[in-house]
Structure formats: structure tokens, C-alpha cells
C-alpha positions in Angstrom: -29.8 -10.2 17.0 -27.4 -13.0 16.3 -23.8 -12.2 17.3 -20.7 -14.0 16.3 -17.6 -13.8 18.3 -15.7 -16.4 16.3 -13.2 -18.7 17.9 -13.3 -18.8 21.6 -10.7 -21.1 22.9 -9.5 -20.8 26.5 -6.3 -22.5 27.6 -6.0 -22.5 31.4 -2.2 -22.7 31.8 -1.5 -23.3 35.4 2.3 -22.6 35.7 3.9 -22.4 39.1 3.8 -18.6 38.9 0.1 -18.8 39.0 0.0 -20.2 42.5 -0.3 -18.6 45.8 0.7 -20.7 48.8 -0.2 -19.7 52.3 1.0 -21.0 55.6 -0.9 -24.1 56.6 1.1 -25.2 59.6 3.1 -23.5 62.3 6.9 -23.7 62.2 6.9 -26.2 65.1 5.7 -28.8 62.5 8.5 -28.2 60.1 10.4 -31.4 59.1 7.8 -33.8 60.4 7.1 -36.4 57.8 3.9 -38.5 57.4 5.3 -42.0 56.8 2.1 -44.0 56.8 -0.1 -44.3 53.7 2.7 -44.1 51.2 2.4 -47.3 49.1 5.6 -48.5 47.4 6.4 -49.4 43.8 7.8 -52.8 43.0 11.3 -51.2 43.6 10.2 -50.3 47.1 10.1 -46.5 46.5 7.2 -44.1 47.3 5.3 -42.8 44.3 3.6 -39.5 43.7 1.3 -39.5 40.7 -2.0 -41.0 41.7 -5.2 -42.3 40.1 -7.8 -39.5 40.7 -10.5 -42.2 41.2 -8.4 -44.3 43.5 -5.5 -42.4 45.0 -3.9 -45.5 46.4 -3.0 -46.5 42.9 -0.7 -45.1 40.2 -2.0 -42.7 37.6 -3.5 -44.9 34.7 -1.1 -43.8 32.0 -1.5 -44.4 28.3 -0.4 -48.0 27.5 2.0 -46.7 24.8 4.4 -46.1 27.7 4.2 -49.6 29.1 7.6 -50.6 27.7 9.2 -47.3 28.5 12.5 -47.3 30.3 11.6 -44.0 32.1 11.4 -44.2 35.9 8.1 -42.2 35.6 6.4 -45.6 35.1 6.3 -48.6 37.3 4.2 -51.3 38.9 2.6 -50.7 42.3 1.5 -53.6 44.6 -1.7 -52.8 46.4 -3.6 -55.4 48.5 -1.5 -58.1 46.8 -2.4 -57.0 43.2 0.0 -55.4 40.7 -1.1 -52.1 39.1 1.1 -50.5 36.3 0.9 -46.8 35.7 2.7 -43.4 35.9 4.2 -42.9 39.3 5.9 -39.5 38.8 4.5 -36.4 37.0 6.0 -34.9 33.8 7.6 -31.6 34.6 5.7 -28.4 33.8 6.7 -27.2 30.3 8.6 -23.9 30.4 7.9 -22.9 26.8 5.7 -23.6 23.8 8.1 -26.1 22.3 7.9 -28.3 25.3 4.2 -27.7 25.7 3.3 -29.1 22.2 5.2 -32.3 22.9 2.0 -33.6 24.5 -0.2 -35.2 21.8 -3.2 -37.5 21.8 -0.9 -40.4 20.9 1.7 -39.5 23.5 0.0 -37.6 26.3 1.7 -35.8 29.2 0.8 -35.6 32.8 2.2 -32.1 33.4 2.3 -31.0 37.0 2.4 -27.5 38.5 3.1 -27.7 42.2 2.4 -25.3 45.0 4.2 -25.9 48.3 2.8 -25.0 51.7 5.7 -22.7 52.6 6.6 -21.3 56.0 8.2 -18.0 55.1 9.9 -17.5 58.5 11.6 -20.8 58.4 15.1 -20.3 56.9 16.2 -23.9 57.5 14.2 -25.4 54.7 16.2 -27.5 52.3 16.2 -26.7 48.6 14.4 -29.3 46.5 16.3 -29.4 43.2 13.6 -31.5 41.6 10.8 -29.0 42.2 13.1 -26.0 42.1 12.2 -24.2 45.3 12.6 -24.1 49.1 10.0 -25.8 51.2 9.0 -25.4 54.8 7.0 -28.7 54.7 8.7 -30.9 52.1 6.4 -32.5 49.6 3.3 -31.1 51.2 0.9 -29.1 49.1 -1.0 -29.0 45.8 0.8 -31.3 43.5 -1.5 -31.4 40.4 -4.1 -29.2 38.8 -5.7 -29.5 35.3 -3.2 -28.1 32.8 -5.5 -27.2 29.9 -9.3 -26.6 29.5 -10.5 -25.9 26.0 -14.0 -24.3 25.8 -14.3 -24.6 22.0 -15.9 -22.0 19.7 -19.1 -20.0 20.0 -21.6 -18.4 17.7 -24.5 -17.2 19.8 -27.8 -15.5 19.7 -28.9 -13.6 22.8 -26.9 -12.0 25.6 -25.0 -14.8 27.0 -22.7 -17.7 26.0 -22.4 -20.9 28.0 -19.5 -23.2 26.9 -18.7 -26.6 28.2 -15.0 -27.7 28.7 -13.7 -30.1 26.0 -11.5 -32.9 27.3 -7.9 -33.0 26.0 -6.5 -36.5 25.5 -3.0 -35.0 25.2 -3.3 -34.0 28.9 -5.4 -36.9 30.2 -8.4 -34.7 30.7 -10.7 -36.1 28.0 -13.2 -37.4 30.7 -11.9 -36.5 34.1 -10.2 -33.3 35.5 -8.7 -33.5 38.9 -6.7 -32.0 41.7 -4.2 -33.8 43.9 -2.9 -32.8 47.3 -0.2 -34.5 49.5 -0.2 -33.8 53.2 2.6 -35.7 54.8 2.5 -34.2 58.3 2.7 -36.5 61.2 -0.4 -38.6 62.0 -0.4 -37.3 65.6 -0.6 -33.7 64.4 -4.1 -32.5 63.7 -4.1 -30.4 60.6 -6.6 -29.0 58.1 -6.5 -27.4 54.6 -8.7 -25.9 52.0 -8.5 -25.1 48.3 -9.8 -22.0 46.5 -9.5 -20.9 42.9 -10.0 -17.7 40.8 -9.2 -16.3 37.4 -5.9 -14.5 37.3 -7.5 -11.9 35.0 -10.4 -11.7 32.5 -10.0 -13.8 29.4 -7.9 -11.8 26.9 -7.3 -11.9 23.2 -4.1 -11.0 21.4 -5.5 -7.6 20.4 -6.1 -6.8 24.0 -9.9 -7.4 24.0 -11.2 -8.8 27.3 -14.3 -10.8 28.2 -15.2 -8.8 31.3 -17.9 -10.3 33.5 -17.2 -13.9 32.4 -17.0 -16.7 35.0 -16.4 -20.4 35.4 -18.8 -22.7 37.1 -17.6 -26.0 38.6 -19.9 -28.9 39.6 -19.3 -30.5 43.1 -16.2 -32.6 42.9 -15.8 -36.1 44.3 -13.0 -36.2 47.0 -11.1 -39.4 47.8 -8.2 -40.3 50.1 -5.7 -43.1 49.8 -6.0 -44.0 53.6 -9.6 -45.0 53.4 -10.5 -48.6 53.7 -12.1 -48.2 50.2 -10.0 -45.4 48.6 -12.0 -45.6 45.4 -15.1 -44.3 47.3 -15.9 -40.7 48.2 -14.3 -39.6 51.5 -17.1 -38.0 53.6 -14.5 -36.4 55.9 -14.0 -33.8 53.2 -16.5 -31.2 52.0 -16.7 -30.1 48.3 -19.2 -27.9 46.6 -20.4 -26.4 43.4 -18.5 -23.2 42.8 -18.6 -20.0 40.6 -15.5 -17.8 40.3 -14.2 -15.0 38.1 -11.3 -12.5 38.0 -12.6 -10.6 41.0 -13.9 -13.4 43.3 -12.3 -16.6 44.3 -14.4 -19.7 45.3 -13.9 -22.4 48.0 -14.1 -25.7 46.2 -12.6 -28.3 48.6 -11.6 -28.6 52.3 -11.1 -31.0 55.2 -14.0 -30.9 57.7 -13.1 -29.5 61.2 -12.9 -31.6 64.4 -16.3 -30.4 65.7 -18.1 -31.4 62.5 -16.4 -34.7 62.3 -17.1 -35.5 66.0 -20.8 -34.8 65.4 -20.7 -37.2 62.4 -19.4 -39.9 64.7 -15.7 -40.2 63.6 -13.1 -41.4 66.1 -10.1 -39.4 67.2 -7.8 -41.6 65.0 -10.0 -41.0 62.0 -10.0 -37.2 62.6 -6.2 -37.1 62.9 -6.0 -39.0 59.6 -8.3 -36.7 57.7 -6.7 -35.2 54.6 -3.3 -37.0 55.3 -1.4 -38.8 52.6 -2.6 -38.4 49.1 -6.1 -36.9 48.3 -7.8 -36.2 45.0 -10.8 -34.2 43.9 -12.3 -35.0 40.5 -14.9 -33.6 38.1 -16.4 -34.7 34.8 -14.6 -32.4 32.4 -17.7 -31.8 30.3 -19.6 -30.5 33.3 -17.2 -27.5 33.7 -18.7 -24.4 32.1 -17.5 -21.0 31.0 -20.2 -18.3 31.1 -19.6 -15.2 28.9 -21.9 -12.1 28.7 -22.2 -11.0 25.1 -21.4 -7.3 24.7 -21.1 -5.1 21.6 -17.4 -4.5 22.2 -16.6 -8.3 22.2 -14.3 -9.1 19.2 -13.9 -12.4 17.5 -10.7 -14.1 18.4 -8.9 -16.6 20.5 -9.0 -15.8 24.2 -6.9 -17.2 26.9 -6.4 -16.9 30.7 -4.7 -18.4 33.7 -6.2 -19.6 37.0 -4.8 -19.0 40.5 -5.1 -21.9 42.9 -4.8 -21.2 46.7 -4.1 -23.8 49.4 -4.5 -22.6 52.9 -5.5 -23.6 56.4 -9.0 -25.2 56.7 -11.6 -25.2 59.4 -10.7 -26.3 62.9 -14.2 -26.8 64.4 
């Protein structure tokens, strides 16, 4: 029997309240800054927003902003070559009016950030730009995809599979990505991992839920700015295909532990640099899928949900 559930549009709004940050380092590492691997703009200032396919370069912003006077855009010099782009994220919109300012013609690179906080540390300074206290300043998950739209569905059978549709307004029309900054000292060995889950089942305005639905991610490509060839995949990370829902989180990306890296022949210096500086994980947006079991009680409508991203300590061996 053919069933129609009408419009099924899922917006994954990853506001800061959707995050859960866990302790990644002990308090003895508080205040240590990772100074290497921070390229400068032409004005000799560090920059944050990075190209997901080469994290040593600025984010490739829409050329419409090339003549902008905003300090979010600048030229970066890398290996003697100038690269123009967006060097700081747009702030996370706090309401619908701000959210709809992003258009295909004038896209926004909205950033929801999750610090790696140290709860027992009361000496952390307050960062007015990011609006929170931090035990390890500027270390954490800096960027996640802001919106995934899974389109509409009219199906026959007992299951719907929908592919994510890229949004030019949020720079996700082809690539979706994560970005992490670990600025701890190069002499301090440290690891991290990233997990994700649905905050709740997709829900419509009338309260209907798509219970049993889940998202599948392909294996992402991980890169790091400190590699000799930062545009190539960094094999010191592990990433994997993942399935997650409202009840089960999934591990999607992590640094490899020392034992595994030693077996693969990496030097001590390479191990200490693993995951430091800026790192990115990217997917083809169209390969991200939403799976929905069709049930009699499913109503036609517009469904939405949020994701929760976790960043925590990774493997040590």
C-alpha cells in the first residue's frame, strides 16, 4: 500500500545548548597554549575559520564578500601564496529573524561552539566573544553543520530513505564538515574523540514523532593543518561509517592512541602533534541519509530535530 507522509523536512539546528562538553585534559594543562601551526593573515593575526579540505587555508567564502570591510574576511599567506577567504565564523543566530539572513546569494558560516571545559577550574577567564568560561581557551569543537534538509517523501513500503540536500545558504551544498581546534602544548600528549546522537525523535508541530528513525553517515575524511600536505587525509585519525538515533550515540572521529600510532611507524614527535592545531572532518552532503520506518500513526507534516555533538577524551593506547 502506498503511503504519503507529505512534507518531511528536517532542519538540524545545532545551537550551543545542544552540545555536551566533557573534560578532555586534566587541570594541570589549563592555560597552556599551542602556538605552532597557527598561520597568520596578512595582518599577522591568527585565523579560525578553515577550509574543510585544507585546514591550513581560510574557509573559501562566497566571492560576493571579497570587497567586504568586515574583519571576517582576509588574505592568508601559505607557502608564499596568497589565499583569500573567511577567517572568522558568523555568530550562531539566536532567533528566526537572524537565521533567515542567510541566503543562497549571501550565505552565512554559522558556528556553534563547544568548549572543552574543566568544571573544577575556577580561574578560567570569561571569553566575551564566545560568551562562556573556558578551562582550555579556544580548544574544542568549533564548527558543525548548521542545517541538513532531507526534502520530501511519498513512499511505498515500510521504510523511507532520504538523502541530505545541500544548502548553499549555509555552504553545505556539496560538503558538510566538522572543525576542531586543539591548542594544547606540543609537548603534552593529548587525545580526543567526537560522538553524535539525536537530541530527540524528529517531531512535527502537532506533536507527532518519527520514532525509530536514524541517520547514517559515510566515513568522513579527516585532515590536519600541521601535515606536510594538509589537503590529504591524515592517517593518524580514525573515522568510520556511523548510525545514530535518539537513543544511541555513535563514534565518528578520533585521534589514534600512542600504541596504535607506534605500530604504524610514527615518530614520537608525530604522535605528540596528532590532532593538534586545526583539524577537519568532511563528508559529501548527499551521502548523508535519514532512515524512517513507515508506521500507520505517521502524520504528514514538517518534522524537525536537533543533534547533540560530544567531544571527549580519546584512546591512549
